[in-house]
C-alpha positions in Angstrom: 22.5 -17.2 -21.6 22.6 -17.7 -25.3 19.9 -20.3 -26.1 17.8 -19.5 -29.2 14.9 -21.7 -30.1 15.2 -22.3 -33.9 11.6 -22.8 -34.9 12.5 -23.7 -38.5 13.9 -27.0 -37.3 11.6 -30.0 -37.1 10.3 -30.1 -33.5 11.4 -33.1 -31.5 13.7 -34.4 -34.2 16.3 -36.8 -32.9 19.4 -36.8 -35.1 21.1 -40.2 -35.2 24.8 -40.6 -34.9 26.5 -40.8 -38.3 27.8 -44.2 -37.2 24.4 -45.8 -37.0 23.9 -48.6 -39.5 22.2 -47.6 -42.8 19.3 -50.1 -42.3 18.0 -48.0 -39.4 16.2 -45.3 -41.3 15.8 -42.0 -39.4 12.0 -41.8 -40.1 11.5 -45.4 -39.0 13.4 -45.0 -35.8 11.6 -41.7 -34.9 8.3 -43.5 -35.3 9.0 -46.9 -33.8 12.3 -46.8 -32.0 15.1 -49.3 -32.1 14.1 -53.0 -31.6 16.2 -55.5 -29.7 17.1 -57.2 -33.0 18.3 -53.8 -34.4 20.3 -53.2 -31.3 22.4 -56.3 -31.9 22.7 -55.4 -35.6 24.0 -52.0 -34.5 26.6 -53.6 -32.2 27.7 -55.9 -35.0 28.0 -53.0 -37.5 30.2 -51.1 -35.1 32.3 -54.2 -34.2 31.2 -53.7 -30.5 32.0 -56.6 -28.3 30.9 -54.9 -25.0 27.6 -53.4 -23.9 27.8 -50.8 -21.2 24.5 -50.6 -19.2 23.9 -47.2 -17.6 21.2 -46.0 -15.2 20.7 -42.9 -13.1 20.6 -43.0 -9.3 18.3 -40.9 -7.1 20.7 -38.0 -6.9 21.3 -37.8 -10.7 24.6 -39.7 -11.2 25.1 -42.4 -13.8 26.0 -45.9 -12.7 27.2 -48.5 -15.1 28.1 -52.2 -15.6 29.6 -53.7 -18.7 28.7 -57.0 -20.4 30.2 -59.0 -23.3 27.6 -58.8 -26.2 27.3 -62.5 -26.4 26.0 -62.8 -22.9 22.9 -60.8 -23.9 20.0 -61.7 -26.1 16.7 -60.2 -27.2 15.0 -61.4 -24.0 17.4 -59.2 -22.0 15.3 -56.2 -23.1 12.3 -57.8 -21.4 13.8 -59.7 -18.5 16.6 -57.2 -17.5 19.9 -57.7 -15.8 20.3 -58.1 -12.0 22.3 -55.8 -9.7 22.6 -54.8 -6.0 20.1 -52.0 -5.3 21.3 -51.6 -1.7 24.6 -50.2 -3.0 22.9 -47.3 -4.9 22.3 -44.1 -3.0 18.8 -43.7 -1.6 17.5 -47.0 -3.0 17.0 -50.4 -1.5 17.8 -51.8 2.0 20.2 -54.7 2.1 17.4 -57.1 3.0 15.7 -56.5 -0.3 18.6 -55.5 -2.5 18.0 -57.4 -5.7 16.9 -55.2 -8.6 16.6 -55.4 -12.4 18.0 -53.0 -15.0 16.0 -53.3 -18.2 17.8 -51.7 -21.2 15.9 -49.4 -23.5 17.3 -50.2 -26.9 16.3 -46.8 -28.3 18.9 -45.1 -26.1 21.9 -47.0 -27.7 24.9 -45.1 -28.9 28.6 -45.9 -29.5 30.5 -44.8 -26.4 33.9 -43.3 -27.5 35.4 -43.2 -24.0 36.3 -46.9 -24.0 39.4 -48.4 -25.6 37.4 -51.2 -27.2 34.2 -50.5 -29.3 31.4 -50.3 -26.7 27.7 -49.6 -27.1 26.1 -47.7 -24.2 22.4 -48.2 -23.4 20.3 -46.6 -20.7 18.2 -48.9 -18.5 14.9 -48.6 -16.6 14.8 -50.1 -13.1 12.3 -52.8 -12.3 11.4 -54.7 -9.1 12.3 -58.4 -9.7 9.4 -59.7 -7.6 6.5 -57.5 -8.7 7.9 -56.8 -12.1 6.8 -53.2 -11.7 8.8 -50.1 -12.5 10.8 -48.9 -9.5 9.2 -45.8 -8.0 12.6 -44.3 -7.0 14.0 -44.6 -10.5 14.2 -41.0 -11.7 13.7 -42.0 -15.3 10.5 -43.7 -14.4 9.3 -40.5 -12.8 9.9 -38.6 -16.0 8.2 -41.2 -18.1 5.1 -41.0 -15.7 5.2 -37.2 -16.0 5.0 -37.3 -19.8 2.1 -39.8 -19.6 0.3 -37.8 -17.0 0.5 -34.6 -19.1 -1.2 -36.4 -22.0 -3.9 -37.8 -19.7 -4.9 -34.3 -18.6 -5.7 -33.3 -22.2 -3.7 -30.0 -21.7 -0.9 -30.9 -24.0 0.8 -33.9 -25.5 4.4 -32.7 -25.4 6.6 -30.8 -22.9 9.7 -29.3 -24.4 12.8 -28.6 -22.3 15.7 -26.5 -23.4 18.5 -26.2 -20.7 21.6 -24.0 -20.6 24.1 -25.9 -18.4 27.1 -23.9 -17.2 30.3 -25.4 -15.8 33.9 -24.5 -14.9 37.0 -26.0 -16.6 39.9 -26.1 -14.2 43.5 -27.3 -14.5 43.6 -28.6 -10.9 41.4 -29.1 -7.9 42.5 -30.3 -4.4 40.3 -30.7 -1.4 40.4 -32.4 2.0 38.1 -32.7 5.0 39.0 -34.6 8.1 39.4 -34.1 11.9 42.2 -31.6 11.6 42.1 -30.3 8.0 39.5 -28.5 6.0 40.6 -27.0 2.7 40.0 -26.7 -1.0 42.2 -25.2 -3.7 41.4 -24.7 -7.4 43.5 -23.4 -10.2 43.1 -22.4 -13.8 45.4 -21.0 -16.4 42.5 -18.6 -17.1 42.2 -17.5 -13.4 42.3 -13.8 -12.9 44.4 -14.5 -9.8 47.2 -15.8 -12.1 48.0 -12.6 -13.9 51.4 -12.5 -12.0 52.2 -16.2 -12.0 55.5 -17.3 -13.6 54.3 -19.3 -16.7 57.4 -19.1 -18.9 56.1 -16.8 -20.2 52.8 -15.4 -18.7 51.0 -13.9 -21.7 48.3 -12.1 -19.7 45.0 -12.9 -21.4 43.2 -13.8 -18.1 39.4 -13.1 -18.1 38.8 -10.7 -15.3 36.4 -11.5 -12.5 32.9 -11.2 -14.0 34.6 -10.5 -17.4 34.4 -13.8 -19.2 31.2 -13.0 -21.3 32.3 -13.4 -24.0 35.7 -12.3 -25.5 37.3 -13.9 -28.5 40.6 -15.8 -28.3 43.3 -15.5 -27.1 41.4 -14.4 -23.9 38.9 -17.3 -24.5 41.4 -20.2 -24.4 38.8 -22.9 -24.4 37.0 -22.5 -27.7 38.6 -25.7 -29.2 38.0 -27.7 -26.1 34.3 -26.8 -26.0 34.3 -27.6 -29.8 35.6 -31.1 -29.0 32.9 -31.5 -26.5 30.2 -30.4 -29.0 31.6 -32.9 -31.6 31.1 -35.8 -29.2 27.7 -34.6 -28.2 26.6 -34.6 -31.9 27.6 -38.3 -32.2 25.0 -39.2 -29.6 22.2 -37.3 -31.2 22.5 -34.0 -29.2 21.8 -31.0 -31.3 23.9 -28.1 -30.0 22.7 -24.6 -30.6 25.7 -22.6 -29.3 28.8 -22.8 -27.0 30.7 -19.9 -25.5 32.7 -18.6 -22.6 30.6 -17.6 -19.6 30.9 -14.6 -17.3 33.2 -16.1 -14.7 36.9 -16.1 -14.8 38.9 -19.4 -14.7 37.2 -21.2 -17.6 33.5 -20.9 -17.0 31.7 -22.3 -20.0 28.2 -22.8 -21.4 27.0 -25.3 -24.1 23.3 -25.0 -25.1 21.3 -27.9 -26.4 18.3 -27.6 -28.7 15.0 -28.2 -26.9 13.6 -31.7 -26.9 10.8 -33.6 -25.1 11.3 -33.9 -21.4 12.5 -37.6 -21.2 14.7 -37.3 -24.2 16.3 -34.1 -22.8 16.9 -35.7 -19.4 18.7 -38.6 -21.2 20.7 -36.1 -23.2 21.6 -34.2 -20.1 23.2 -37.3 -18.7 25.2 -37.7 -21.9 26.1 -34.0 -21.7 27.7 -34.2 -18.3 29.4 -37.5 -19.1 30.9 -36.1 -22.4 32.0 -32.8 -20.9 33.9 -34.5 -18.0 35.5 -37.1 -20.2 36.6 -34.8 -23.0 38.1 -32.4 -20.4 40.0 -35.3 -18.8 41.3 -36.3 -22.2 42.8 -32.8 -22.4 44.3 -32.8 -18.9 41.5 -30.6 -17.5 38.8 -31.2 -14.9 35.2 -30.0 -15.0 32.8 -29.1 -12.1 29.1 -28.4 -12.3 29.1 -27.0 -8.8 27.0 -23.8 -8.8 29.5 -21.7 -6.8 33.1 -23.0 -6.8 34.7 -19.5 -7.0 34.1 -16.9 -4.3 33.0 -13.4 -5.4 32.4 -14.3 -9.0 29.4 -15.6 -11.0 28.1 -19.0 -10.3 26.9 -21.7 -12.7 23.2 -22.1 -13.3 21.1 -24.1 -15.7 18.3 -21.9 -17.0 15.6 -24.2 -18.2 13.3 -23.1 -21.1 9.9 -24.7 -21.0 6.9 -24.9 -23.4 3.9 -27.1 -24.0 2.6 -28.2 -27.4 -0.4 -30.2 -28.6 -0.9 -31.8 -32.0 2.2 -30.0 -33.3 0.8 -26.6 -32.2 2.6 -24.4 -29.6 0.3 -23.4 -26.7 2.2 -20.6 -25.0 1.9 -17.9 -27.6 -0.9 -15.3 -27.2 -1.8 -11.7 -26.8 -1.1 -11.4 -23.0 1.9 -10.1 -21.2 5.1 -10.6 -23.2 3.1 -12.3 -25.9 2.0 -15.1 -23.7 -1.3 -17.1 -23.8 -3.5 -17.3 -20.7 -2.3 -20.9 -20.4 1.3 -19.8 -20.3 0.7 -17.1 -17.7 -1.1 -19.7 -15.5 1.8 -22.1 -16.1 4.2 -19.5 -14.7 1.8 -19.0 -11.8 2.2 -22.6 -10.9 6.0 -22.4 -11.2 6.2 -19.4 -8.9 3.8 -20.8 -6.4 5.7 -24.0 -6.0 9.2 -22.7 -6.7 10.5 -23.2 -3.1 9.5 -26.9 -3.3 10.8 -27.3 -6.9 14.2 -26.0 -5.7 14.6 -28.9 -3.4 15.2 -30.8 -6.7 16.3 -28.0 -9.0 19.0 -26.5 -6.7 19.7 -29.6 -4.6 23.0 -28.9 -2.9 24.1 -26.6 -0.1 26.5 -25.0 -2.6 23.4 -24.1 -4.8 22.5 -21.4 -2.2 25.9 -19.8 -2.5 24.7 -18.9 -6.0 21.1 -18.0 -5.2 22.0 -14.8 -3.4 21.3 -11.2 -4.4 23.7 -9.9 -7.1 25.6 -11.7 -9.9 22.3 -11.8 -12.0 21.0 -14.3 -9.4 17.4 -15.1 -10.0 16.3 -14.8 -6.4 13.0 -12.9 -7.0 10.0 -15.2 -7.4 8.3 -13.1 -10.1 7.7 -13.0 -13.8 9.5 -10.6 -16.2 10.2 -10.1 -19.8 14.0 -9.8 -20.3 14.8 -9.1 -16.6 17.5 -11.7 -15.7 17.1 -11.1 -11.9 13.6 -12.6 -12.0 13.0 -16.3 -11.4 11.0 -16.6 -14.5 12.0 -14.7 -17.6 10.2 -14.5 -21.0 12.8 -14.4 -23.7 11.9 -11.8 -26.3 14.3 -12.7 -29.1 11.5 -13.7 -31.5 7.8 -13.2 -32.0 7.4 -16.5 -33.8 4.7 -18.5 -31.8 7.0 -21.6 -32.0 9.6 -19.8 -30.0 7.4 -18.6 -27.2 8.3 -20.2 -23.9 9.3 -19.2 -20.4 12.7 -19.6 -18.8 13.0 -20.8 -15.2 16.4 -19.4 -14.1 16.8 -21.0 -10.6 17.9 -24.5 -11.5 21.6 -25.4 -11.5 23.5 -28.3 -13.2 24.0 -30.4 -10.0 20.3 -31.3 -10.3 18.8 -34.5 -11.5 17.1 -33.5 -14.8 14.5 -36.3 -14.7 13.2 -35.1 -11.3 13.7 -31.3 -11.8 12.0 -31.0 -15.1 9.2 -33.3 -14.1 8.6 -31.3 -10.9 8.4 -28.2 -13.1 5.9 -29.9 -15.4 3.7 -30.9 -12.4 3.8 -27.3 -11.1 2.8 -26.0 -14.6 -0.1 -28.5 -14.8 -1.3 -27.3 -11.4 -1.0 -23.7 -12.4 -3.0 -24.3 -15.6 -5.7 -26.4 -14.0 -6.2 -23.9 -11.1 -5.6 -20.7 -13.1 -2.9 -19.5 -10.7 -2.0 -15.8 -11.0 1.8 -15.3 -11.2 1.4 -11.8 -9.8 2.6 -8.5 -11.1 5.6 -8.6 -13.4 8.9 -7.1 -12.3 10.4 -5.2 -15.3 12.5 -2.7 -13.4 16.2 -3.0 -12.5 16.0 -4.4 -8.9 19.3 -2.8 -8.0 17.6 0.6 -8.4 14.6 -0.4 -6.3 14.2 0.4 -2.6 13.6 -2.4 -0.1 10.0 -1.4 0.5 9.4 -1.7 -3.3 10.6 -5.3 -3.2 8.5 -6.3 -0.2 5.6 -7.5 -2.4 7.8 -10.1 -4.1 8.7 -13.5 -2.6 12.2 -14.8 -2.8 13.9 -18.1 -3.3 14.9 -20.2 -0.2 18.1 -19.0 1.5 19.4 -22.5 2.0 18.9 -26.2 1.1 17.3 -26.7 4.5 14.6 -24.1 3.7 14.0 -25.7 0.3 13.6 -29.2 1.9 11.2 -27.8 4.4 9.2 -26.2 1.6 9.0 -29.6 -0.3 7.9 -31.3 2.9 5.0 -28.8 3.3 4.1 -28.5 -0.4 4.3 -31.6 -2.5 0.7 -32.6 -3.2 1.0 -31.2 -6.7 3.9 -33.6 -7.4 2.0 -36.7 -6.4 -1.0 -36.1 -8.7 -1.3 -39.1 -11.1 1.2 -40.9 -8.9 4.0 -39.2 -10.9 6.1 -38.6 -7.7 5.4 -41.0 -4.8 5.4 -40.0 -1.2 8.1 -42.7 -0.8 10.5 -40.9 -3.2 9.9 -37.5 -1.7 10.4 -38.7 1.8 13.5 -40.6 0.8 14.9 -37.5 -1.0 14.3 -35.3 2.1 15.7 -37.8 4.5 18.8 -38.4 2.4 19.6 -34.7 2.0 19.1 -33.9 5.7 21.0 -37.0 7.0 23.8 -37.3 4.4 24.4 -33.7 3.5 23.0 -31.1 5.9 23.9 -32.8 9.2 27.5 -33.7 8.3 28.1 -30.2 7.0 26.7 -28.6 10.1 29.1 -30.5 12.3 32.3 -29.4 10.5 34.2 -26.1 11.2 34.5 -23.8 8.1 37.9 -22.3 7.3 36.4 -18.8 7.3 35.3 -19.4 10.9 38.9 -19.5 11.9 39.4 -16.1 10.2 36.4 -14.7 12.1 36.7 -16.3 15.5 40.2 -17.8 16.2 41.4 -14.9 18.3 38.0 -13.9 19.8 
């Protein structure tokens, strides 16, 4: 909720960690990237004896494998390292499991969450037989998306600025089997703990919907968020702000400065990794679930979006809310394809516990300046053309950033190319509007099942330029239906006992 685009900063600048070796000049790295030779110099300068190879699976979770530095050489960055693709969710069958992970040296940073000095590097996935990039590798999709944007001539850079929200808990317990179905969370900040014996209980519990954003001592997590920010800065993430969010029980937000799509998707993986590990170091646990607490605000990931060409912003103009015609058509593409995009951007059944009316939920598929109940909002903090962008408010942080932001990009391109009209803006308070006044506006899907159906029926815009493949989309839909929707549908819900036990 608090992201501000600072136009004075150099656009797209990637700040290096202060621990990088002096010979890697910032300007040179920005221009050419790190070479394999420089990668090993970086390892040596930091006394790192281990390389941790990371890659993202289809659903957006980092996987990793570690190697002694001496087992790698410069050819590794061309030939890759083998692994079992059949053990990765949504990837290969066991009869064709061999895959290659090819490290990208420009993604190398010192990983502080290991006892021994370790350099982490992100890999791209390659088929060992064809030597082609793997179509189900989400990072490959994002790379193709950026390339396709340039090929259209519309723009050369897509900037993404996300606002990930999350909850910091003291404890979480859950169980699901044939005779038990339960979860229990707890937080020293939980409003429900105002009467708990804490030797002593000092009060200072943010009320339900009352966490935005009081100072300490009510905000007890300032220092913990600060520790998270410090580690993010070490891996090149520029943080714009951090604060307590609306929810009780430790809801937080840390905002990253906007970056090109692929870079931001990489940084989002570091973001989640750092937040979870710093929390664990302090005896806390973090969840990015959109709706872990009943009857309080959920966690979203409002995603700010803009296009630039030759260093010039393209979304500023004299249209509605200071937008250019291109930007208005871009929003039209987002709104037209929003139900399909949400199959990636709000990818869990829990996502649709958040996307319900109320709680500032962006359930209305419309455009608005300042109105936080609209799916697409135009921030009005600044009239600087470099700050002009739209904010798509529906995504949540359980999503795979590579897929979500690339899907948004493809919808924007479709909107611009076909001059799609976003419809009449909604600038009124929807809670004061009558039902018949809202009938002209579409709404977000009411469930993951509806979003998957939308993706199945509307995905041609994603496959333009072969950015998304039919194989990836079909695999995504099949996985979600088979591995998430079907199992959940078979299990009794605790609230069903409350409703029906004595019927």
